[in-house]
C-alpha positions as CSV (number, residue, x, y, z in Angstrom):
1,X,-1.8,6.6,7.1
2,X,-5.5,6.2,6.6
3,X,-7.4,5.5,3.3
4,X,-4.7,7.0,1.0
5,X,-2.5,3.9,1.5
6,X,-2.8,1.7,-1.7
7,X,-3.6,-1.4,0.1
8,X,-5.6,-2.6,-3.0
9,X,-2.5,-2.6,-5.2
10,X,-0.3,-4.1,-2.5
11,X,-2.7,-6.9,-2.0
12,X,-3.1,-7.6,-5.8
13,X,0.6,-7.7,-6.2
14,X,1.1,-9.8,-3.1
15,X,-1.3,-12.4,-4.4
16,X,0.6,-12.4,-7.8
17,X,4.0,-12.9,-5.9
18,X,2.7,-15.7,-3.9
19,X,1.2,-17.6,-6.8
20,X,4.4,-17.0,-9.0
21,X,6.5,-18.5,-6.1
22,X,4.3,-21.7,-5.9
23,X,2.4,-20.9,-2.8
24,X,-0.9,-22.6,-2.9
25,X,-3.5,-20.3,-1.3
26,X,-6.3,-22.8,-1.6
27,X,-8.9,-20.0,-2.0
28,X,-7.6,-18.1,1.1
29,X,-8.4,-14.6,1.2
30,X,-5.5,-12.4,1.2
31,X,-5.3,-8.7,2.4
32,X,-2.5,-6.3,2.8
33,X,-3.5,-3.8,5.4
34,X,-0.8,-1.2,6.2
35,X,2.0,-3.2,7.9
36,X,0.0,-6.5,8.1
37,X,-0.6,-9.4,5.7
38,X,-3.7,-11.3,6.5
39,X,-4.8,-14.7,5.3
40,X,-8.3,-16.2,5.9
41,X,-8.3,-19.8,5.0
42,X,-11.4,-22.0,4.5
43,X,-10.2,-24.8,6.8
44,X,-7.5,-25.4,9.4
45,X,-5.8,-27.9,7.2
46,X,-5.4,-25.2,4.5
47,X,-4.1,-22.8,7.0
48,X,-1.5,-25.2,8.3
49,X,-0.4,-25.9,4.6
50,X,-0.2,-22.2,4.1
51,X,2.0,-21.8,7.1
52,X,4.4,-24.4,6.0
53,X,4.7,-22.8,2.6
54,X,5.2,-19.3,4.0
55,X,8.0,-20.6,6.3
56,X,9.7,-22.0,3.2
57,X,9.2,-18.8,1.3
58,X,10.4,-16.4,4.0
59,X,13.3,-18.3,5.4
60,X,16.5,-16.4,5.4
61,X,20.0,-17.9,5.8
62,X,18.4,-21.3,6.4
63,X,16.3,-20.0,9.3
64,X,12.5,-20.1,9.0
65,X,10.3,-17.7,10.9
66,X,8.7,-19.1,14.0
67,X,5.0,-19.8,14.4
68,X,2.9,-18.7,17.2
69,X,-0.3,-20.8,17.1
70,X,-3.2,-20.5,19.5
71,X,-6.9,-20.7,19.7
72,X,-8.9,-17.6,20.4
73,X,-9.6,-18.7,23.9
74,X,-5.7,-19.1,24.4
75,X,-5.2,-15.6,23.0
76,X,-7.7,-14.2,25.5
77,X,-6.5,-16.3,28.4
78,X,-3.0,-15.0,28.0
79,X,-4.2,-11.5,27.9
80,X,-6.3,-12.0,31.1
81,X,-3.2,-13.6,32.8
82,X,-1.1,-10.5,32.1
83,X,-3.9,-8.0,33.0
84,X,-3.8,-5.6,36.0
85,X,-6.4,-4.2,38.3
86,X,-7.0,-0.9,40.0
87,X,-7.7,-2.7,43.1
88,X,-4.5,-4.6,43.6
89,X,-5.9,-6.9,46.3
90,X,-8.7,-8.1,44.0
91,X,-6.4,-8.7,40.9
92,X,-6.1,-12.5,41.2
93,X,-9.6,-13.0,42.2
94,X,-10.8,-11.2,39.1
95,X,-8.4,-13.1,37.0
96,X,-9.7,-16.4,38.1
97,X,-13.2,-15.2,37.7
98,X,-12.6,-14.1,34.1
99,X,-10.8,-17.3,33.2
100,X,-13.6,-19.5,34.6
101,X,-16.1,-17.6,32.6
102,X,-13.9,-17.8,29.5
103,X,-13.7,-21.5,29.9
104,X,-17.5,-21.8,29.9
105,X,-17.7,-19.5,26.9
106,X,-15.1,-21.7,25.1
107,X,-17.2,-24.8,25.7
108,X,-20.2,-22.9,24.4
109,X,-18.2,-22.0,21.2
110,X,-16.5,-18.7,20.7
111,X,-17.5,-16.8,17.6
112,X,-14.9,-14.4,16.3
113,X,-14.2,-12.2,13.3
114,X,-12.1,-9.5,12.0
115,X,-13.6,-5.9,11.9
116,X,-13.8,-3.9,8.8
117,X,-10.6,-2.2,9.3
118,X,-8.9,-5.5,10.1
119,X,-7.4,-4.0,13.3
120,X,-9.5,-5.9,16.0
121,X,-10.6,-9.4,16.4
122,X,-14.2,-9.2,17.7
123,X,-15.4,-12.0,20.0
124,X,-19.2,-12.1,20.5
125,X,-20.4,-12.4,24.1
126,X,-23.8,-14.3,24.8
127,X,-24.9,-11.1,26.5
128,X,-23.7,-7.6,27.8
129,X,-24.1,-8.9,31.2
130,X,-20.7,-10.5,31.0
131,X,-19.1,-7.0,30.3
132,X,-18.7,-5.8,33.8
133,X,-16.8,-8.9,34.9
134,X,-14.2,-8.6,32.0
135,X,-14.1,-4.8,32.6
136,X,-12.8,-5.5,36.2
137,X,-9.3,-5.8,34.7
138,X,-7.2,-3.5,32.6
139,X,-5.7,-5.1,29.4
140,X,-2.9,-4.4,27.0
141,X,-4.6,-5.4,23.9
142,X,-8.1,-6.2,25.0
143,X,-11.2,-4.1,25.6
144,X,-15.0,-4.6,26.0
145,X,-17.6,-2.9,23.9
146,X,-21.2,-3.8,24.5
147,X,-21.6,-7.5,23.8
148,X,-18.2,-7.9,22.3
149,X,-14.5,-8.5,23.3
150,X,-12.2,-6.5,21.1
151,X,-8.7,-7.8,20.7
152,X,-6.3,-5.3,19.2
153,X,-4.5,-7.7,16.7
154,X,-2.8,-4.6,15.0
155,X,-0.9,-3.6,18.2
156,X,-0.4,-7.3,19.2
157,X,1.4,-7.9,15.9
158,X,3.7,-5.0,16.4
159,X,5.4,-7.0,19.2
160,X,5.4,-10.2,17.3
161,X,6.8,-9.0,14.1
162,X,9.3,-11.8,13.5
163,X,6.6,-14.5,13.9
164,X,3.7,-16.1,11.8
165,X,0.6,-15.7,14.1
166,X,-2.1,-18.4,13.5
167,X,-5.4,-18.3,15.3
168,X,-7.0,-21.7,14.8
169,X,-10.6,-22.4,14.8
170,X,-13.6,-22.7,12.4
171,X,-12.3,-19.5,10.7
172,X,-8.4,-19.6,10.8
173,X,-6.6,-16.3,10.6
174,X,-3.0,-16.1,9.7
175,X,-1.0,-12.9,10.2
176,X,2.4,-12.0,8.9
177,X,4.2,-8.6,9.3
178,X,5.0,-7.1,6.0
179,X,8.5,-6.7,7.1
180,X,9.0,-10.6,6.8
181,X,8.5,-10.1,3.0
182,X,10.1,-6.6,2.6
183,X,13.4,-7.4,4.3
184,X,14.1,-10.1,1.6
185,X,13.7,-7.3,-1.1
186,X,13.5,-9.7,-4.0
187,X,12.1,-13.0,-4.8
188,X,12.9,-15.1,-8.0
189,X,9.9,-16.9,-9.4
190,X,11.4,-19.9,-11.4
191,X,9.7,-21.9,-14.0
192,X,11.5,-24.8,-15.6
193,X,11.6,-24.7,-19.4
194,X,13.7,-27.8,-20.1
195,X,16.4,-29.9,-18.5
196,X,18.9,-27.1,-18.6
197,X,16.9,-23.9,-18.8
198,X,14.7,-22.0,-16.3
199,X,12.6,-18.9,-16.8
200,X,13.0,-16.4,-14.0
201,X,10.8,-13.4,-13.0
202,X,12.2,-11.3,-10.3
203,X,9.7,-9.6,-7.9
204,X,11.3,-6.6,-6.3
205,X,10.1,-4.7,-3.3
206,X,9.2,-0.9,-4.2
207,X,9.4,1.0,-1.0
208,X,7.1,3.8,0.0
209,X,8.6,7.1,-1.0
210,X,10.8,8.6,1.9
211,X,10.1,12.2,0.6
212,X,6.5,12.7,-0.3
213,X,5.6,14.2,-3.7
214,X,4.8,18.0,-3.8
215,X,1.0,18.1,-3.9
216,X,-0.7,20.8,-6.1
217,X,-4.4,21.9,-6.0
218,X,-5.3,24.1,-8.9
219,X,-8.7,25.5,-8.4
220,X,-11.3,27.1,-10.7
221,X,-12.7,30.1,-8.9
222,X,-14.4,31.7,-12.0
223,X,-17.9,33.2,-11.6
224,X,-19.6,30.0,-12.6
225,X,-18.3,28.6,-9.3
226,X,-20.3,31.0,-7.1
227,X,-22.7,30.0,-4.3
228,X,-23.0,26.5,-3.2
229,X,-20.3,25.2,-5.6
230,X,-17.7,27.4,-4.1
231,X,-18.8,26.5,-0.5
232,X,-18.5,22.8,-1.4
233,X,-15.0,23.3,-3.1
234,X,-13.7,25.1,0.0
235,X,-15.0,22.2,2.2
236,X,-13.5,19.6,-0.1
237,X,-10.0,21.4,-0.2
238,X,-9.7,21.7,3.5
239,X,-10.8,18.0,4.2
240,X,-8.6,16.7,1.5
241,X,-5.6,18.6,2.8
242,X,-6.2,17.2,6.3
243,X,-6.2,13.6,4.7
244,X,-2.9,14.3,2.8
245,X,-1.2,15.5,6.0
246,X,-2.3,12.5,7.9
247,X,-1.0,10.3,5.1
248,X,2.2,12.2,4.6
249,X,3.1,14.4,7.7
250,X,6.0,16.0,5.8
251,X,3.9,16.9,2.8
252,X,3.9,20.3,1.2
253,X,0.6,21.4,-0.5
254,X,0.7,24.2,-3.2
255,X,-2.6,25.9,-3.8
256,X,-3.3,28.0,-6.9
257,X,-6.6,29.5,-8.1
258,X,-7.6,30.7,-11.6
259,X,-10.3,32.8,-13.1
260,X,-9.4,35.6,-15.5
261,X,-5.9,35.3,-14.2
262,X,-3.9,32.6,-12.3
263,X,-2.4,33.3,-8.8
264,X,-1.4,31.5,-5.7
265,X,-3.7,31.3,-2.8
266,X,-2.6,32.8,0.5
267,X,1.0,32.0,1.3
268,X,1.0,29.6,-1.8
269,X,2.3,26.5,0.0
270,X,1.4,24.9,3.2
271,X,2.7,22.3,5.7
272,X,1.0,20.4,8.4
273,X,1.9,23.1,10.9
274,X,0.0,25.6,8.6
275,X,-3.3,23.9,8.6
276,X,-5.2,26.7,10.3
277,X,-3.7,29.2,7.8
278,X,-4.7,27.0,4.9
279,X,-8.3,26.8,6.1
280,X,-8.4,30.6,6.7
281,X,-6.9,31.3,3.2
282,X,-9.4,28.9,1.5
283,X,-12.4,30.4,3.2
284,X,-11.6,33.8,1.7
285,X,-11.8,32.5,-1.9
286,X,-14.4,34.4,-4.1
287,X,-15.9,33.4,-7.4
288,X,-15.3,36.0,-10.1
289,X,-14.3,36.4,-13.6
290,X,-13.6,34.2,-16.7
291,X,-11.9,30.8,-16.9
292,X,-8.3,30.8,-17.8
293,X,-8.0,27.1,-18.0
294,X,-5.6,26.5,-21.0
295,X,-3.2,29.2,-19.9
296,X,-3.2,27.9,-16.4
297,X,-2.4,24.3,-17.6
298,X,0.4,25.7,-19.8
299,X,1.8,27.6,-16.9
300,X,1.8,24.4,-14.7
301,X,3.4,22.2,-17.4
302,X,6.2,24.8,-17.8
303,X,6.8,24.5,-14.0
304,X,6.8,20.8,-13.9
305,X,9.3,20.7,-16.8
306,X,11.7,22.6,-14.7
307,X,11.1,20.8,-11.5
308,X,13.4,18.1,-10.1
309,X,10.8,17.0,-7.5
310,X,7.9,14.6,-7.7
311,X,4.7,16.6,-8.2
312,X,1.1,15.4,-8.0
313,X,-1.3,18.0,-9.6
314,X,-5.0,17.9,-9.1
315,X,-6.9,20.6,-11.2
316,X,-10.6,21.2,-10.6
317,X,-12.7,23.0,-13.0
318,X,-16.5,23.3,-13.7
319,X,-16.3,24.9,-17.1
320,X,-14.4,25.4,-20.5
321,X,-11.7,27.8,-21.3
322,X,-13.2,31.3,-21.7
323,X,-10.1,33.4,-21.5
324,X,-8.0,34.4,-24.5
325,X,-8.2,33.6,-28.2
326,X,-9.2,29.8,-28.2
327,X,-7.1,28.7,-31.1
328,X,-4.0,30.6,-29.8
329,X,-4.4,29.1,-26.4
330,X,-4.7,25.6,-27.7
331,X,-1.6,26.1,-29.9
332,X,0.4,27.4,-26.9
333,X,-0.7,24.5,-24.9
334,X,0.2,21.9,-27.6
335,X,3.7,23.5,-27.9
336,X,4.2,23.2,-24.2
337,X,3.2,19.6,-24.3
338,X,5.7,19.0,-27.0
339,X,8.4,20.7,-25.0
340,X,7.6,18.5,-21.9
341,X,7.8,15.4,-24.0
342,X,11.1,16.2,-25.6
343,X,12.8,16.8,-22.1
344,X,13.9,14.3,-19.6
345,X,12.3,10.9,-19.4
346,X,11.9,11.5,-15.6
347,X,9.5,14.3,-16.1
348,X,6.5,12.3,-17.3
349,X,7.2,9.7,-14.7
350,X,7.7,11.7,-11.6
351,X,4.8,13.9,-12.1
352,X,0.9,13.3,-12.2
353,X,-1.6,15.6,-13.7
354,X,-5.2,14.6,-12.9
355,X,-8.1,16.9,-14.0
356,X,-11.5,16.8,-12.3
357,X,-14.1,18.3,-14.7
358,X,-17.4,19.0,-12.9
359,X,-20.4,18.9,-15.2
360,X,-18.3,19.6,-18.4
361,X,-16.8,17.6,-21.1
362,X,-13.2,18.8,-21.7
363,X,-11.5,18.9,-25.1
364,X,-9.1,16.4,-26.5
365,X,-6.0,18.7,-25.8
366,X,-6.5,18.3,-22.0
367,X,-6.8,14.5,-22.3
368,X,-3.6,14.6,-24.1
369,X,-1.9,16.6,-21.3
370,X,-3.0,14.1,-18.7
371,X,-2.0,11.1,-20.8
372,X,1.6,12.5,-21.0
373,X,1.8,11.9,-17.2
374,X,0.0,8.6,-17.1
375,X,-3.0,10.4,-15.6
376,X,-6.7,11.1,-16.5
377,X,-9.3,13.6,-17.0
378,X,-12.1,12.6,-14.8
379,X,-15.7,13.6,-15.4
380,X,-17.3,13.9,-12.1
381,X,-20.7,14.8,-10.5
382,X,-19.3,15.7,-7.2
383,X,-17.0,18.5,-6.0
384,X,-15.7,16.3,-3.1
385,X,-12.1,15.5,-4.2
386,X,-11.9,12.3,-2.2
387,X,-15.3,11.0,-3.6
388,X,-14.5,12.1,-7.1
389,X,-11.1,10.2,-7.2
390,X,-12.5,7.2,-5.2
391,X,-15.4,6.7,-7.6
392,X,-12.9,6.1,-10.4
393,X,-10.5,4.1,-8.2
394,X,-7.8,6.6,-8.5
395,X,-7.6,8.1,-5.0
396,X,-4.6,6.3,-3.7
397,X,-2.9,6.2,-7.2
398,X,-2.9,10.1,-7.3
399,X,-1.5,10.4,-3.7
400,X,1.4,8.1,-4.2
401,X,4.8,9.2,-5.6
402,X,6.0,7.5,-8.8
403,X,9.5,6.7,-9.8
404,X,11.5,5.6,-12.8
405,X,13.8,2.6,-12.0
406,X,16.8,1.4,-14.0
407,X,17.2,-2.4,-13.9
408,X,20.5,-3.7,-14.7
409,X,21.0,-7.5,-15.3
410,X,24.5,-9.1,-15.7
411,X,24.7,-12.9,-16.4
412,X,28.0,-14.8,-15.9
413,X,28.9,-18.5,-16.2
414,X,31.7,-20.3,-14.5
415,X,32.9,-21.6,-17.9
416,X,32.5,-18.3,-19.7
417,X,34.5,-15.2,-18.7
418,X,32.4,-12.8,-20.8
419,X,29.4,-11.4,-19.0
420,X,26.0,-10.7,-20.7
421,X,24.2,-7.6,-19.7
422,X,20.9,-5.9,-20.2
423,X,19.5,-2.6,-18.9
424,X,16.0,-1.2,-19.2
425,X,13.8,1.2,-17.1
426,X,10.6,0.4,-15.3
427,X,8.1,2.9,-13.8
428,X,5.8,2.4,-11.0
429,X,4.2,4.0,-8.0
430,X,6.1,3.8,-4.7
431,X,3.3,2.3,-2.5
432,X,5.2,-0.5,-0.6
433,X,4.4,-3.2,-3.1
434,X,6.2,-6.0,-4.8
435,X,6.6,-5.5,-8.7
436,X,7.4,-8.1,-11.3
437,X,10.2,-7.4,-13.7
438,X,10.6,-9.0,-17.2
439,X,11.0,-12.6,-17.2
440,X,14.2,-14.0,-18.7
441,X,15.6,-17.5,-19.3
442,X,18.8,-18.6,-17.8
443,X,20.9,-21.9,-18.0
444,X,21.7,-23.9,-15.1
445,X,24.6,-22.7,-13.0
446,X,24.5,-19.2,-14.5
447,X,24.6,-16.3,-12.0
448,X,22.4,-13.2,-12.3
449,X,23.6,-10.0,-10.8
450,X,20.6,-7.8,-10.6
451,X,20.9,-4.0,-9.6
452,X,18.1,-1.6,-9.4
453,X,18.5,2.2,-9.0
454,X,16.1,5.1,-8.8
455,X,16.0,8.2,-10.7
456,X,18.6,9.8,-8.5
457,X,20.9,6.8,-8.9
458,X,20.4,5.6,-5.5
459,X,20.9,1.7,-5.4
460,X,17.7,0.0,-4.1
461,X,18.8,-3.6,-4.8
462,X,22.1,-5.2,-5.4
463,X,21.6,-9.0,-5.4
464,X,23.1,-12.1,-7.0
465,X,21.3,-15.4,-7.7
466,X,22.7,-18.8,-8.9
467,X,20.3,-20.9,-10.8
468,X,20.7,-24.6,-10.3
469,X,18.5,-27.6,-10.4
470,X,16.7,-28.1,-7.2
471,X,17.2,-31.4,-5.3
472,X,14.1,-33.5,-4.7
473,X,12.7,-33.2,-1.2
474,X,12.3,-36.4,0.7
475,X,9.1,-35.0,2.2
476,X,6.2,-33.6,0.1
477,X,6.1,-29.9,0.9
478,X,2.9,-28.8,2.7
479,X,2.1,-32.3,3.9
480,X,0.6,-32.5,7.4
481,X,2.8,-35.3,8.2
482,X,6.0,-33.3,7.3
483,X,4.7,-30.5,9.2
484,X,4.4,-32.6,12.3
485,X,7.7,-34.1,12.0
486,X,9.5,-30.7,11.4
487,X,7.7,-29.3,14.5
488,X,6.2,-26.5,12.4
489,X,3.2,-26.3,14.7
490,X,5.0,-26.7,18.0
491,X,3.7,-24.7,20.9
492,X,5.5,-21.5,21.6
493,X,7.0,-22.8,24.8
494,X,8.5,-25.9,23.0
495,X,10.1,-24.7,19.8
496,X,11.6,-27.3,17.4
497,X,15.1,-26.9,16.0
498,X,13.6,-26.4,12.4
499,X,11.3,-23.6,13.4
500,X,13.8,-21.4,15.2
501,X,12.9,-19.9,15.0
502,X,7.4,6.0,-17.3
503,X,8.8,5.9,-20.0
504,X,5.4,7.4,-21.4
505,X,4.5,4.1,-23.2
506,X,5.2,2.0,-20.0
507,X,2.4,0.5,-17.9
508,X,2.2,2.1,-14.3
509,X,1.9,-0.4,-11.6
């Protein structure tokens, strides 16, 4: 999925969820990286407390996720024990040699850290001289690179999705698969207001869009784009298209150019299988003529108003409108905007309209166009699309589909047959993140029936929650003693019983 996955948003919302649910992070760093949630605690005690709290949070039907706890040396030793060798007769000899050296390295102190992409745990070797010995075996998750042992934690976690993985040591690392959170679909953060009333904030999981939005590149190829500018634009379009196809293999990219007139480029729309044709068609672009900017935007708005798809538009220009009578063009554009705003509430939510303006300040009317779709006009000093969007922190936001969700809340009480109900809409990107809904207050023993549907009427969540006073626990949650008695940190081979384990005015999240 690469750099277009909005891990920043997912991480921010995950931290908010955990804090709302009363999980004490104790300054632990939290990172959502694709299918992994990674916690880096300051001390082992903090990591142990965090594990206990996560088990409580993630339990389902009374069953808590099991914990696989090991040191980095144990992790490597297990990998060596399962390794193979091209020379079968020497397999056991090489294994014993590697384990013996690993034992020495452990006594010296193994230093380890996650790499930048958070896919490998890198273990520093004292010297590259150790590499040939470890390279005598073939491993499933381990490899040797220079003076480092690289352990592929990303692939390892795929085979341990149901477990919490704790690597203990000076820099404890705790890993959880995002599926552990996502399969619960909704969490209810409760805050006691008084003896009989609780304030509840539901956090529901917004999945990634099953069908990607239609992506649109609208390119200024007027005469001012000649020379190096056009060359840079061609390179940018081809590279950005490649990134989108990697992010969304089923994506369709529509490409339009405008100068004196507006027309489609080549075959007009491209799939991943058309990448070579896309590159060929882009390289034939020529810079010529005036800049039909306002008319092109009006045309695109009209098309969006008639579309039932999600559409993410990225328009690039290096100039001002120079085609047609300016006042007339602005009047037509304003009228088109009014038409869009008076239409379905899904149109402003499901579509995005970002404008990259290279070296030119655009008029207010274009800013108004972008605002209708919760988008922006971005002044940029680069023609590279990825760089221009990244500098403003908008790359992942532009790439994601956005949806309008309808939230229906029905509240009943055992002593009152009449149900109270509320319905409202909430818009947000579909980036695989948890989103907080409006907080509401409920009386003890009331039942909340929460239903969430998307813009097509598909039910994403249908859940009931009864609010009642919680019984006081006999053991303090998170205490080391409690964790020990409950067997939270039992070795994998001896599991304990307990650990069997837009509305236009809305904010986009």
